[in-house]
N, CA, C and O of each residue as an XYZ file, in Angstrom:
308
protein
N       0.841     -1.182      0.000
C       0.000      0.000      0.000
C       0.884      1.243      0.000
O       1.843      1.321      0.769
N       0.575      2.201     -0.843
C       1.325      3.447     -0.925
C       1.106      4.266      0.346
O       0.056      4.200      0.986
N       2.126      5.030      0.682
C       2.110      5.828      1.899
C       2.793      7.152      1.586
O       3.914      7.152      1.077
N       2.157      8.268      1.873
C       2.759      9.583      1.650
C       3.330     10.104      2.954
O       2.682     10.058      3.999
N       4.559     10.602      2.874
C       5.254     11.143      4.034
C       5.534     12.615      3.780
O       6.241     12.961      2.833
N       4.984     13.479      4.619
C       5.247     14.912      4.574
C       6.331     15.206      5.595
O       6.157     14.942      6.785
N       7.445     15.748      5.135
C       8.511     16.177      6.041
C       8.503     17.694      6.021
O       8.667     18.313      4.970
N       8.313     18.287      7.188
C       8.194     19.737      7.298
C       9.456     20.296      7.964
O       9.966     19.725      8.928
N       9.948     21.418      7.436
C      11.146     22.059      7.988
C      10.924     22.436      9.452
O       9.821     22.812      9.847
N      11.988     22.329     10.251
C      11.907     22.635     11.680
C      11.366     24.032     11.949
O      10.667     24.258     12.937
N      11.691     24.957     11.073
C      11.312     26.360     11.292
C       9.812     26.603     11.112
O       9.325     27.687     11.433
N       9.071     25.609     10.602
C       7.662     25.811     10.272
C       6.746     24.872     11.048
O       6.031     24.054     10.469
N       6.785     25.007     12.353
C       5.967     24.167     13.217
C       4.478     24.356     12.937
O       3.706     23.399     13.004
N       4.075     25.584     12.625
C       2.656     25.854     12.341
C       2.182     25.064     11.121
O       1.072     24.531     11.123
N       3.007     24.985     10.088
C       2.647     24.207      8.901
C       2.535     22.730      9.245
O       1.624     22.048      8.776
N       3.444     22.241     10.051
C       3.409     20.831     10.459
C       2.105     20.528     11.205
O       1.456     19.515     10.947
N       1.732     21.406     12.123
C       0.497     21.205     12.874
C      -0.731     21.280     11.959
O      -1.673     20.503     12.113
N      -0.716     22.209     11.017
C      -1.826     22.356     10.072
C      -1.992     21.087      9.225
O      -3.097     20.560      9.092
N      -0.883     20.606      8.658
C      -0.955     19.409      7.818
C      -1.389     18.188      8.629
O      -2.158     17.357      8.145
N      -0.893     18.084      9.860
C      -1.281     16.958     10.716
C      -2.789     16.966     10.960
O      -3.424     15.911     10.962
N      -3.360     18.142     11.163
C      -4.820     18.236     11.354
C      -5.567     17.891     10.072
O      -6.587     17.203     10.113
N      -5.064     18.364      8.932
C      -5.733     18.108      7.655
C      -5.768     16.619      7.308
O      -6.730     16.144      6.703
N      -4.732     15.892      7.686
C      -4.641     14.473      7.330
C      -4.921     13.547      8.512
O      -4.665     12.346      8.431
N      -5.435     14.089      9.593
C      -5.751     13.275     10.768
C      -6.716     12.156     10.381
O      -7.694     12.385      9.669
N      -6.438     10.981     10.843
C      -7.308      9.848     10.555
C      -6.963      9.099      9.282
O      -7.493      8.015      9.037
N      -6.085      9.662      8.475
C      -5.674      8.985      7.233
C      -4.513      8.043      7.559
O      -3.483      8.468      8.083
N      -4.689      6.797      7.253
C      -3.635      5.821      7.535
C      -2.562      5.800      6.447
O      -1.499      5.207      6.630
N      -2.841      6.448      5.317
C      -1.886      6.445      4.213
C      -1.051      7.726      4.150
O      -0.309      7.931      3.189
N      -1.166      8.594      5.169
C      -0.422      9.855      5.197
C       0.188     10.037      6.577
O      -0.474      9.840      7.597
N       1.466     10.419      6.591
C       2.164     10.714      7.844
C       2.829     12.078      7.703
O       3.442     12.373      6.677
N       2.707     12.907      8.733
C       3.306     14.236      8.743
C       4.301     14.289      9.894
O       3.941     14.039     11.044
N       5.568     14.618      9.578
C       6.583     14.707     10.623
C       7.396     15.986     10.458
O       7.495     16.540      9.363
N       7.971     16.440     11.556
C       8.878     17.574     11.562
C      10.285     17.046     11.305
O      10.672     16.026     11.875
N      11.050     17.720     10.463
C      12.420     17.298     10.161
C      13.215     17.224     11.459
O      13.313     18.215     12.184
N      13.782     16.060     11.756
C      14.494     15.838     13.011
C      16.002     15.893     12.861
O      16.738     15.785     13.842
N      16.453     16.059     11.640
C      17.895     15.996     11.418
C      18.609     17.184     12.040
O      18.073     18.290     12.115
N      19.820     16.927     12.479
C      20.683     17.977     13.015
C      21.568     18.489     11.889
O      21.520     17.966     10.776
N      22.369     19.499     12.166
C      23.301     20.035     11.165
C      24.287     18.954     10.755
O      24.515     17.996     11.493
N      24.865     19.111      9.582
C      25.835     18.135      9.107
C      26.979     18.011     10.103
O      27.455     19.012     10.638
N      27.413     16.797     10.346
C      28.479     16.558     11.311
C      29.841     17.004     10.812
O      30.757     17.202     11.610
N      29.986     17.164      9.526
C      31.302     17.485      8.974
C      31.597     18.978      8.943
O      32.643     19.385      8.438
N      30.718     19.784      9.461
C      30.973     21.215      9.473
C      32.101     21.518     10.453
O      32.211     20.894     11.508
N      32.929     22.481     10.085
C      34.051     22.882     10.934
C      33.846     24.317     11.389
O      33.345     25.150     10.633
N      34.230     24.600     12.611
C      34.091     25.952     13.144
C      35.096     26.899     12.499
O      34.765     28.046     12.199
N      36.324     26.426     12.284
C      37.348     27.281     11.690
C      37.393     27.062     10.178
O      37.121     25.959      9.704
N      37.734     28.108      9.417
C      37.778     27.955      7.953
C      38.945     27.074      7.507
O      39.939     26.923      8.218
N      38.802     26.507      6.334
C      39.867     25.707      5.737
C      40.955     26.630      5.209
O      40.700     27.797      4.912
N      42.164     26.105      5.094
C      43.230     26.854      4.445
C      42.825     27.124      3.004
O      42.181     26.288      2.369
N      43.197     28.283      2.489
C      42.743     28.663      1.149
C      43.185     27.681      0.076
O      42.431     27.427     -0.863
N      44.389     27.122      0.186
C      44.836     26.185     -0.848
C      44.086     24.854     -0.779
O      44.069     24.104     -1.756
N      43.475     24.559      0.346
C      42.718     23.317      0.474
C      41.283     23.492      0.006
O      40.576     22.511     -0.225
N      40.858     24.722     -0.131
C      39.476     24.952     -0.561
C      39.301     24.608     -2.023
O      40.053     25.061     -2.886
N      38.328     23.828     -2.270
C      37.949     23.470     -3.636
C      36.442     23.464     -3.672
O      35.782     23.607     -2.643
N      35.918     23.304     -4.827
C      34.454     23.226     -4.927
C      33.963     22.084     -4.059
O      34.562     21.009     -4.034
N      32.897     22.314     -3.364
C      32.339     21.295     -2.486
C      31.877     20.106     -3.321
O      31.055     20.251     -4.225
N      32.411     18.936     -3.009
C      32.063     17.731     -3.765
C      30.671     17.236     -3.417
O      30.031     16.545     -4.210
N      30.217     17.585     -2.253
C      28.881     17.150     -1.847
C      27.887     18.236     -2.203
O      28.030     19.372     -1.753
N      26.900     17.917     -2.990
C      25.853     18.889     -3.293
C      24.649     18.579     -2.412
O      24.448     17.440     -1.992
N      23.866     19.594     -2.142
C      22.677     19.370     -1.323
C      21.710     18.466     -2.059
O      21.543     18.564     -3.275
N      21.104     17.625     -1.335
C      20.126     16.730     -1.951
C      18.869     17.508     -2.329
O      18.641     18.621     -1.855
N      18.094     16.923     -3.157
C      16.829     17.536     -3.582
C      15.915     17.769     -2.385
O      15.228     18.788     -2.314
N      15.905     16.842     -1.460
C      15.072     16.979     -0.270
C      15.510     18.186      0.540
O      14.673     18.986      0.960
N      16.806     18.330      0.765
C      17.317     19.479      1.513
C      16.965     20.786      0.818
O      16.573     21.753      1.473
N      17.101     20.821     -0.483
C      16.803     22.036     -1.246
C      15.319     22.391     -1.138
O      14.975     23.558     -0.952
N      14.442     21.398     -1.255
C      13.005     21.659     -1.152
C      12.613     22.086      0.261
O      11.772     22.968      0.431
N      13.217     21.468      1.269
C      12.926     21.886      2.637
C      13.339     23.332      2.856
O      12.627     24.097      3.506
N      14.478     23.698      2.318
C      14.981     25.062      2.470
C      14.078     26.073      1.772
O      13.753     27.115      2.340
N      13.675     25.766      0.541
C      12.910     26.747     -0.238
C      11.402     26.686      0.007
O      10.744     27.725      0.064
N      10.860     25.501      0.150
C       9.409     25.348      0.266
C       8.924     25.132      1.695
O       7.781     25.452      2.024
N       9.790     24.592      2.537
C       9.401     24.307      3.912
C       8.786     22.938      4.107
O       8.511     22.532      5.236
N       8.567     22.219      3.008
C       7.962     20.897      3.106
C       8.385     20.044      1.907
O       8.624     20.549      0.810
N       8.467     18.747      2.153
C       8.752     17.764      1.099
C       7.733     16.643      1.259
O       7.424     16.227      2.376
N       7.217     16.160      0.137
C       6.279     15.037      0.161
C       6.934     13.865     -0.554
O       7.316     13.962     -1.720
N       7.054     12.772      0.159
C       7.619     11.544     -0.403
C       6.524     10.495     -0.510
O       5.760     10.292      0.434
N       6.446      9.837     -1.642
C       5.523      8.719     -1.809
C       6.297      7.436     -1.613
O       7.189      7.111     -2.397
N       5.956      6.713     -0.574
C       6.627      5.456     -0.242
C       5.769      4.309     -0.698
O       4.558      4.296     -0.479
N       6.393      3.354     -1.325
C       5.644      2.188     -1.837
C       6.132      0.942     -1.170
O       5.636     -0.147     -1.458
């Protein structure tokens, strides 16, 4: 059975609560607040300039949508 998962950005608790109310009682929809913490590889001090190169890791589509839209909908099968 297909299942839709709404992941809402931490900064938008009101949207998370709204969506949870709208889909209350639906067994095929789950609404959650993004629980992830900041990336573990972040450093407090800057890298040496000669070591700086283009970041090999690009943000995932989910991260980009959470940042711009505040919500991501995943269809799980």
